[in-house]
C-alpha positions as CSV (number, residue, x, y, z in Angstrom):
1,M,0.0,0.0,0.0
2,S,1.1,3.6,-0.6
3,Y,0.0,7.1,-0.1
4,R,0.1,10.1,-2.4
5,L,1.1,13.4,-0.7
6,R,-0.7,16.3,-2.4
7,L,1.9,19.0,-2.4
8,P,0.6,22.5,-3.4
9,G,1.7,23.4,-7.0
10,R,3.5,20.1,-7.5
11,E,2.9,16.5,-8.6
12,P,1.8,14.2,-5.8
13,V,4.6,12.2,-4.1
14,E,4.1,8.5,-3.6
15,V,5.0,7.4,-0.1
16,P,5.1,3.6,0.8
17,S,3.3,2.5,3.9
18,W,6.4,1.6,5.8
19,G,5.5,1.8,9.5
20,N,4.1,5.3,10.0
21,L,6.4,6.9,7.4
22,A,3.6,8.8,5.7
23,I,2.4,10.4,9.0
24,E,6.0,11.2,9.9
25,L,6.6,13.0,6.5
26,V,3.4,14.9,7.0
27,A,4.7,16.0,10.4
28,E,7.9,17.1,8.7
29,R,6.0,19.2,6.1
30,A,4.1,20.7,9.0
31,G,7.4,22.0,10.4
32,V,7.2,20.1,13.7
33,K,9.6,17.2,12.9
34,P,13.2,18.0,12.3
35,A,14.2,14.4,11.6
36,V,12.2,11.4,10.3
37,Q,13.6,8.0,11.2
38,A,12.9,4.9,9.0
39,W,14.2,1.3,8.9
40,I,14.8,0.1,5.4
41,D,16.3,-2.8,3.4
42,E,19.2,-2.5,1.0
43,S,16.6,-2.7,-1.9
44,D,14.7,0.3,-0.4
45,R,17.6,2.8,-0.9
46,P,16.3,4.0,-4.3
47,V,12.9,4.7,-2.8
48,I,14.5,6.8,0.0
49,A,16.6,8.7,-2.6
50,R,13.5,9.4,-4.6
51,L,11.5,10.7,-1.6
52,A,14.5,12.9,-0.6
53,R,14.6,14.3,-4.1
54,E,10.9,14.9,-4.5
55,L,10.5,16.3,-1.0
56,D,13.7,18.3,-0.9
57,L,15.1,16.4,2.0
58,A,18.6,15.4,3.1
59,T,19.3,11.9,4.2
60,L,21.7,10.2,6.7
61,E,22.2,6.5,7.2
62,H,23.2,6.1,10.8
63,A,22.5,2.6,12.1
64,R,22.1,-1.1,11.3
65,N,19.9,-3.7,12.9
66,G,20.8,-7.0,11.2
67,E,20.0,-6.5,7.6
68,R,18.0,-3.4,8.3
69,I,19.4,0.1,7.8
70,G,18.4,3.1,9.9
71,V,18.1,6.3,7.9
72,M,17.1,9.8,8.8
73,L,15.4,12.3,6.5
74,G,15.0,16.0,7.1
75,K,15.5,19.5,5.8
76,R,18.8,20.3,7.7
77,P,21.7,17.9,7.8
78,G,22.6,19.3,11.2
79,D,19.3,18.1,12.6
80,L,19.8,14.6,11.2
81,E,23.3,14.4,12.8
82,L,21.9,15.5,16.2
83,A,19.1,12.9,16.1
84,A,21.5,10.2,14.9
85,G,23.9,11.1,17.7
86,E,21.2,10.8,20.3
87,W,20.0,7.5,18.8
88,A,23.5,6.0,19.2
89,K,23.8,6.7,22.9
90,P,22.9,3.6,24.9
91,D,20.9,5.4,27.6
92,S,19.5,8.2,25.5
93,N,16.1,8.7,24.0
94,P,16.2,10.7,20.7
95,G,12.6,11.8,21.0
96,V,13.2,15.5,21.4
97,A,15.6,15.5,18.4
98,L,12.8,13.7,16.4
99,G,10.3,16.4,17.3
100,Y,8.5,14.9,20.2
101,P,7.6,17.0,23.3
102,D,10.2,16.7,26.1
103,C,7.6,15.7,28.7
104,C,6.4,12.8,26.6
105,S,9.9,11.6,25.6
106,T,10.9,11.6,29.3
107,A,7.8,9.6,30.3
108,Y,8.4,7.1,27.5
109,K,12.0,6.7,28.5
110,L,11.1,5.9,32.1
111,W,8.5,3.3,30.9
112,H,10.9,1.7,28.4
113,H,13.8,1.4,30.9
114,S,11.5,-0.2,33.4
115,N,10.3,-3.0,31.1
116,Q,12.6,-3.5,28.1
117,H,13.6,-7.0,29.4
118,D,10.1,-7.9,30.5
119,A,7.5,-8.7,27.8
120,S,4.8,-9.1,30.5
121,Y,5.1,-5.5,31.7
122,P,1.9,-3.5,31.3
123,D,1.3,-1.7,28.0
124,I,2.4,1.9,28.1
125,V,-1.3,2.8,27.6
126,F,-1.9,2.0,31.2
127,T,1.0,4.2,32.3
128,V,-0.4,7.1,30.2
129,A,-3.9,6.5,31.5
130,E,-2.6,6.7,35.1
131,K,-1.2,10.2,34.4
132,T,-4.5,11.3,32.9
133,T,-7.2,13.2,34.8
134,G,-10.5,11.4,33.9
135,L,-10.8,9.0,30.9
136,R,-14.0,10.4,29.5
137,G,-13.9,13.0,26.6
138,L,-10.3,12.3,25.6
139,P,-8.9,14.1,22.5
140,A,-8.8,11.7,19.5
141,A,-5.6,13.5,18.4
142,L,-3.7,11.7,21.1
143,N,-5.2,8.3,20.6
144,D,-2.1,6.0,20.5
145,L,-3.9,2.7,21.1
146,F,-3.3,1.5,17.5
147,Y,0.3,2.8,17.4
148,F,2.1,-0.5,17.8
149,F,5.7,0.5,17.2
150,S,7.9,0.4,20.3
151,R,5.1,-1.5,22.2
152,N,4.8,-5.1,20.9
153,R,7.8,-6.6,22.7
154,S,6.5,-10.2,23.1
155,P,8.3,-13.0,21.3
156,D,5.1,-13.8,19.3
157,A,4.6,-10.1,18.3
158,E,4.8,-10.8,14.5
159,P,2.1,-13.5,14.3
160,R,-0.1,-11.3,16.6
161,R,0.4,-8.4,14.3
162,R,-0.4,-10.5,11.2
163,R,-3.6,-11.6,12.9
164,L,-4.6,-7.9,13.4
165,E,-3.9,-7.3,9.7
166,Q,-6.2,-10.2,8.8
167,L,-9.0,-8.9,11.0
168,N,-8.7,-5.4,9.4
169,A,-8.2,-6.3,5.7
170,G,-8.3,-3.1,3.6
171,L,-7.5,-0.9,6.6
172,D,-3.9,0.3,6.9
173,L,-3.1,0.0,10.6
174,N,0.1,1.9,10.1
175,G,-1.9,5.0,9.4
176,L,-4.0,5.0,12.5
177,N,-2.1,7.5,14.5
178,L,-1.7,11.2,14.3
179,I,1.3,11.6,16.5
180,G,4.4,9.5,16.2
181,W,5.0,9.1,19.9
182,H,3.1,8.1,23.1
183,P,1.9,11.2,25.1
184,C,2.8,11.5,28.7
185,S,-1.0,11.9,29.4
186,Y,-4.0,11.9,27.1
187,R,-4.5,15.6,27.9
188,C,-0.9,16.7,27.4
189,K,-1.1,20.3,26.2
190,N,2.3,20.1,24.5
191,S,1.3,17.0,22.4
192,L,-2.0,18.6,21.6
193,A,-0.3,21.7,20.2
194,V,1.9,19.6,17.9
195,A,-0.9,17.3,16.9
196,A,-3.0,20.3,15.8
197,K,-0.3,21.3,13.3
198,I,0.1,17.7,12.0
199,R,-3.7,17.4,11.6
200,A,-3.9,20.6,9.6
201,A,-1.2,19.4,7.3
202,L,-2.8,15.9,7.0
203,E,-6.1,17.4,5.9
204,T,-4.3,19.1,3.0
205,L,-1.7,16.5,2.1
206,L,-3.5,13.2,2.8
207,P,-7.3,14.0,3.0
208,E,-8.3,10.4,2.5
209,L,-6.2,9.3,5.5
210,A,-7.4,12.2,7.5
211,A,-11.0,11.0,7.0
212,V,-10.1,7.4,8.0
213,Q,-8.5,8.8,11.2
214,R,-11.5,10.9,12.1
215,L,-13.6,7.7,12.1
216,C,-11.2,5.3,13.7
217,L,-9.5,7.4,16.4
218,S,-12.6,9.1,17.8
219,R,-14.3,6.0,19.2
220,P,-14.3,4.8,22.8
221,V,-12.2,1.7,23.2
222,L,-12.3,-1.1,25.7
223,F,-8.6,-1.9,26.0
224,W,-6.5,-4.8,27.3
225,D,-3.3,-4.8,25.3
226,W,-1.8,-3.6,22.0
227,D,-3.7,-6.3,20.0
228,R,-6.6,-6.9,22.3
229,F,-9.1,-4.1,22.2
230,A,-12.6,-3.3,21.0
231,A,-13.6,0.1,19.5
232,L,-17.3,0.8,20.0
233,K,-19.8,2.8,18.0
234,G,-22.4,4.4,20.2
235,A,-23.2,7.3,22.5
236,W,-23.2,8.4,26.1
237,R,-26.5,8.5,28.0
238,G,-25.8,9.9,31.5
239,E,-23.0,7.9,33.1
240,D,-23.1,4.9,30.8
241,F,-22.0,4.4,27.2
242,F,-24.6,2.6,25.0
243,Y,-23.1,1.0,22.0
244,E,-24.5,-0.4,18.8
245,K,-21.6,-2.6,17.7
246,V,-17.9,-3.2,17.7
247,A,-16.4,-1.1,15.0
248,P,-13.1,-0.9,13.1
249,P,-10.3,-1.2,13.8
250,F,-10.9,-4.7,15.2
251,G,-8.8,-6.2,18.0
252,A,-7.8,-9.9,18.3
253,L,-10.1,-10.9,21.1
254,D,-10.8,-14.4,22.4
255,A,-14.1,-16.0,21.4
256,K,-15.7,-15.5,24.9
257,T,-15.0,-11.8,25.0
258,S,-16.1,-11.3,21.5
259,D,-19.4,-13.1,22.2
260,I,-19.9,-10.9,25.3
261,L,-19.4,-7.7,23.4
262,R,-21.7,-8.9,20.6
263,R,-24.5,-9.6,23.1
264,G,-24.0,-6.5,25.1
265,D,-25.2,-2.9,24.5
266,R,-23.9,-0.9,27.5
267,I,-20.6,-0.1,29.2
268,K,-20.5,1.1,32.8
269,A,-17.0,2.2,33.8
270,S,-15.4,3.2,37.1
271,E,-11.9,3.8,38.3
272,K,-11.5,0.1,39.1
273,T,-13.8,-1.9,36.8
274,V,-15.4,-2.0,33.4
275,E,-18.7,-3.7,33.2
276,V,-20.5,-4.9,30.0
277,L,-24.3,-5.1,30.2
278,K,-27.3,-6.1,28.1
279,G,-30.1,-4.0,29.4
280,D,-29.9,-4.5,33.2
281,E,-28.1,-7.9,32.9
282,S,-24.4,-7.9,33.7
283,L,-22.5,-10.0,31.2
284,A,-18.9,-9.4,32.4
285,V,-16.9,-7.3,34.8
286,Y,-13.2,-6.6,34.0
287,G,-10.8,-5.4,36.7
288,R,-7.5,-3.6,36.6
289,G,-6.3,-5.3,33.4
290,A,-8.9,-3.4,31.4
291,L,-9.5,0.3,30.5
292,F,-12.4,2.1,29.0
293,L,-10.9,5.1,27.1
294,D,-13.4,7.5,25.7
295,F,-11.7,9.1,22.7
296,Q,-13.8,11.7,20.9
């Protein structure tokens, strides 16, 4: 799959769906991202060279991970060198050099250093939610639930990711994030300010993807893990959320949970539990391992 960036007064630029490269390049065009990082294969070098030429960007190859090559793209070579230098430091997080807010980069670094050798450590979404005041009425611009990069640390991550892709055939999961980082909270003012600039550029450069994001990122989500979630279509009535159905993107839920959500029509959430009901009948109560995040 690929995207076509609609540049004013120029021919569209075709961008492959490598990770979230299209979103990152939109952020670069928005002026909020001094360096874009991508992992490529040897055979991808001509594509990077073409993108650099058509988008007037400099490039810098700075790392290797097996057969994969780390490459930076950006307007100013000095910015690329700075980001590459931070990337190479063992205990550094290059987030700020890549254009991420300092508060969010620091929060991610703390989470990552706590769990990098423990695949069972809670998803960063739980850490972000703990730092967020109230989980109702969250800004969709900071929805990172479908941003899988840097989160799927388990040994079986690849087959789990392929399962998600099968469940969401025709929907590019790589494009379901507006920001290329995890916020320190879902109300972070610094992330929101940057996200607003990215969204404005996205509406102009990739309007089709902007429309998909408006649908997929602005739904409440019952969340367990990076590949186990349920986005719900519905509306609030008082303190409860009444839903019509589970909507895209679809998570890889077990058969029992899927059946419960198909039968249910209401969510009652508190600080400690999430309850699924059908009318007044309680179908399931989930404890601290579940979150109900009301993105709008």
